[in-house]
N, C-alpha and C positions, 0 to 999 in steps of 0.2 A: 111269310118266310118258312123255309123248310128246315127242320132239325135233322141232324145225322150224328150218330155216335162216332167219336174218334177212338173209341175203345169202351169197354164196359163201364157204364156209369158216367159217361161224359157226353156233352152235346155241344154242337156248334151250329150257328145259324148262317144261312146264306147272306153274304155281303152284296147287296144289290147295287151298291154305289161305286164299285170298282170297275165294272165292265164299261167299255166305251164303244162307240160306233165303229171304231177301227179294229176291234177284236175279230180275229179270224180263227177258225179251228178246223182242222181236217176232219175231225170226228163230229158230225152233226147228228149221229144216231143215238147218243146217250150211252153207248156201250162202255166207253171208258169210265164214266161215272158209275155204271153198274159194277164194273170190275173192281173199282176202288172201294165201293161199299162192301163188296164181297171180301176184299183183302183186309179191311179195317177190323175184322174180328180175329185176325191173326197177328202174331207178334212180329217185331222187327228183326228177330234173330231166331235161330234154331240150333239145337245141340250145343247150347252154351255160348257160341260165338259166331257161328256162320250167319251171314246176312241173308235176309229175305229180299231177293232181287225182284220179285214179281211186280211191285208197283212201278219200278223203273222201266222194266221191260214192256209192260202193257202200255205205259205212256208212250214209249218209243214206237210201238206198233201203231197206236192211234195217230201219233204225230206224222208218221210216214204213210198215212193213207190206207192202213190195213186194219181198221177196227173190227172187221168181220172175223179176223183171226184171233182176236184177243181171248175170248172165252175158250176156244179150242186149245190155245197155248196154255192158258191158265189151268185147264183140266189136267194137262200133263205135268205141270209144275206143282200143283197143289198138294200132292202127297208129301212133299218135302217140308211143308209148313207146320208150324206149331200154334197152339192157341195163344190168344192174347195173354200176356203175363198179369199176375195179380199186382195190385198197388201196395205200397208200403205206408206212405202217408202223403197228404197233399203237399206239393211244392207251392210256396207262397212268395210274394214279392219281398218279404222280410228275410227269408231263409234260403233263397235259391242257390246262393253260393255254396252252401254246405252240401247241396244235392248234385252239384255240377260234377260230371265225370263218374257218377255212381251208376253202373249198369243195372243194379237192382231197382233203380228208381225210374226205369223206362216208362212204365205205365203212368207214374205220377207226373213225369215231364210231359207226356203226350196229353194227359188231361189238362195240365196247366196251359199248354199252348192252345188246346181246344177252347178253353175259357177266354184266353187273350184274343184269339181270332174271332170269337163270338162277340167281343166287346169293342174291338178296334179294327180299322181297315188293315188288310193283310200286309200291304206295303209298309205301313207304320210299324207293325209288329216285326217284320223282317228287318227294317232299318234299325230298330232298337236292339235287336238281338244279334244281328250279324257281327258287329265288332266284339261282342262278348263271346261268341262261339268261334269266330275265325281262328284265334290262336290254338284252338283244340281240334282243328279239322282233320288231324291225323289219326284220331281214334276210330275204331271200327273199320280199319283198313281204308279209310276215306269214303266209305259207303254212305255215311250220313249226309255229307255235303253233296254227294252225287244225287241222292234221293231228293234233297231240297232243290237242286238244280232242275230236275225233271218236274217237280211240283210247280216251281216258278214258271217254267215254260208253258205248262198247260194252263195255269192261271192267266198268264199274259195272252195266250192264244184264244181261250174259250170262255173267259169270264169266271167270276168267283162263285161257282156252284158249291153247294154244301159238301159233296164228296171231294172236290178239289181243295177246298179250304181244310177239310179234315186231313187230306193227304199232306198238306204243308205242316199241319200240327204233328203228324206222325214223323215227318222228316226232321223237323226242328227238335222234337222231343227225343228222337233217337240220337241226334247230334249232341244234345245236352247230356244225355246219359252216358255217351261214349266219349265225351270231351277229353282230349289227351294232348296237351301242349308238347312241343319240342323246343327245348331251350339249350343254350350253351354250345351251339354249333360253331366250330372254327371256320373262318372264311378262307377258301382256297382260291388260287387264280382261276378266273373264269374265261369267258370269251364274249365276243360281241353278239353273235347270233345265238338263238335258242338251241339250234341243232348242235353247234360246236360246244356250247356249254353242257348239254347233255352228254356229249362225247367225252367231256372232261371230268365227268362224275367218277370218282374212284369207287370201284366195287368193294363191298365188304370182303374181308379176307375169308370169312366163312359164310357161304351162302347156301349151306345145306342144313344148318341147325336152327330149329325154331320157326315159329310162324311170324306173322307180321309184327305183333307187339315186341317180341324178343329181338327181332332183327332191327326194328326201329330204335330200340335202346342202344344198339351198337353203332348207329350212324353218328359219327362225331364231327365230321367236317363235310362241307359241300362247296362247290364252286360259287363264286359270286356271279350273278347275272342280272342285268337291268337295274343295278343298284342306283344309278343316277336318275332314274325316272321319278318325276315329281308332279306330273300333270295327269289328269284323268284320261284324256284322249290317247296320250302316249301309253298309259297303262293298259288301256283296252287293246291298242295295236300290238303291244308286246305280248299280252295274254293270248291274243289270236295267233301270234307267231309261235308261241309255246305249244298251243294245242296242235297246230299243224306239224311242228317238228316232232312232237311225241307220237303223233299218229303215224307219220311217215316212218319213224324209227321202229315201230312195231314190226313192219314187214321184214326187217333184217335182224331184229333182236328178240322178237317175240318168243323164239324157241327157248330163251332163258327161263321163262315161266309163262306159259301161254295164258294163264288166268291173271296172275297178279300184275304183269306188265301192262295189261289193259288200263289199269288205273293211272298210269303215268300220263295218259291222254284224257281219260274220262273225268278225272278229278278236276284238272284245270278247266275242262270244258264246262263242267257244272258251275264253276265260279263265273266263267264268261257268260253263261246263260242268265245268271242272276244279276249281272251288272245293270241292265236297263231298269230293274226294279229298285236299285239301291241308290242312295245319295252319292253324287260324284266324289265326295270327299273320301268315300270308302274304297274307291277303285284302286288306288295305289297300294294300300295294305293288302287288298285282295290279290293283286299280282304277286306280292312278296310271298304270301302264304301258299299260293298255287304253285309257284316255282319250287318252294321247299318241298311240297308234297310230291311233285313230279320227279324232282331230283332224288329225293329219298327213296321212292319206289325204284328208281333206276339203280341206285346204289345197292339196294337189297336184293334185286332179282335179275339184273342184267347178266347176259352170258359173258364168257371170257372173250368171245370174238363174234362179230357179225357174220351172217351168211347171206350170200346173194340170193335174191328171190325174183323169179320170173313168173308173173301171173299166168294162169292157164287160159289165156285168151283175152280178148277185149270185151268188157261188159259195161253197160250203162249203170248209173247209180241205182235205178229201179231194179235191174237184174241182180245186182249185188245184194240189195236188201232182200229180194226174194230168196236168194241162196241162204242168207243168214236166217231168215224165218224158217226155211225148210230144215236147216241145221238145228235150230231151236235153243242152243245154249244161251243162257242169259247174258254172259259176258260177250259172246259173239254178237248178239243183237245190239248190245249197248256200244261196243266199239264200232260196229257198222253205222249206227246212228250218229256217232261222233264223226266218223269218216265222211258221211254225207254232209255234215256241217262244213267240213273242210272242203270237200267237193272236187278235188283234183285226182288225177290218175294214180299218184303215189298213195293217196289216202285210200282209194278203192282197192289198191293192191294190198294194203295193210289189212283191210277187212277180209279180203280173200285169203290172206295168210292165216288170219284168225280162224276162218272156217276150216282150213286144212288142219290146224293144230288142235282145235278144241274137240272135246268129247260131245257128240250130239245128245240132245235131250231125247230121252226115250219114255 
């Protein structure tokens, strides 16, 4: 077995029992694992609260058949990153509740999950912690669950190599450290379709003051959607519908905030990607949490009115992803990755809109 650090002073071993003969992976070069090892010496955040998007972006590049671009992209992004944070004290099974939601404990949480994943199969760890973490998926601007979704996809696709297990430890640890529940929301009249329900989300009266945490605290009510769903297959179908609707909506609403509105689509898509690795009993509550996240982001950042968008031509999915890669912005890459999951013309138009709106990585 091969050891890899999930941060200074922690180790995780390769779980050789979770890969199957059906595992496939676009990246057979080992480049993604190299990039993850490189990134695991860096912290999950920078400048106090901004998220390190690099692990998610490089996974998307590898998953979309562009592993040769990974290190070049990372070289451009790396100057933004900060060193791995210092630990405070170990998280244990006896006292983890006291450490939940404490961003100062990020290193402690990552080390804890490194130990857990070294001792237990990764799907078992994910299934045990998903219902504990799911109510707090709104912390860190939903980035922790998005990082976990990318980690799960690459584990499912390429087997449980040590760097990929370590990446799951980093994602779960970041989620635990930024765990932030949303409670007490009043239920507003909704709609049958996800698209109509998103249209029914009332915007915050003040969408100019404060970042994500401050705005989230001002979200008091959201429309009801898919409340009657009680079976796992219907939950997956509705979650797929939500991802499609939120992605499509970006084309006409992304100008409200070209960065933050990306998460209305990528957060529920991260949950959707995790479903196959989770017990089916967790699929319905996952749908509920994903809807709250997508609707809350919409309330916080949606513009006053949509604008029509006509794409600058007709492009294949591969051509759109190449444009996103050339642009380089991490949010553009991640939204395009989600748009390719959706796979229709409206989703590709949303990715092209993100390319137009976003600031290129230089």
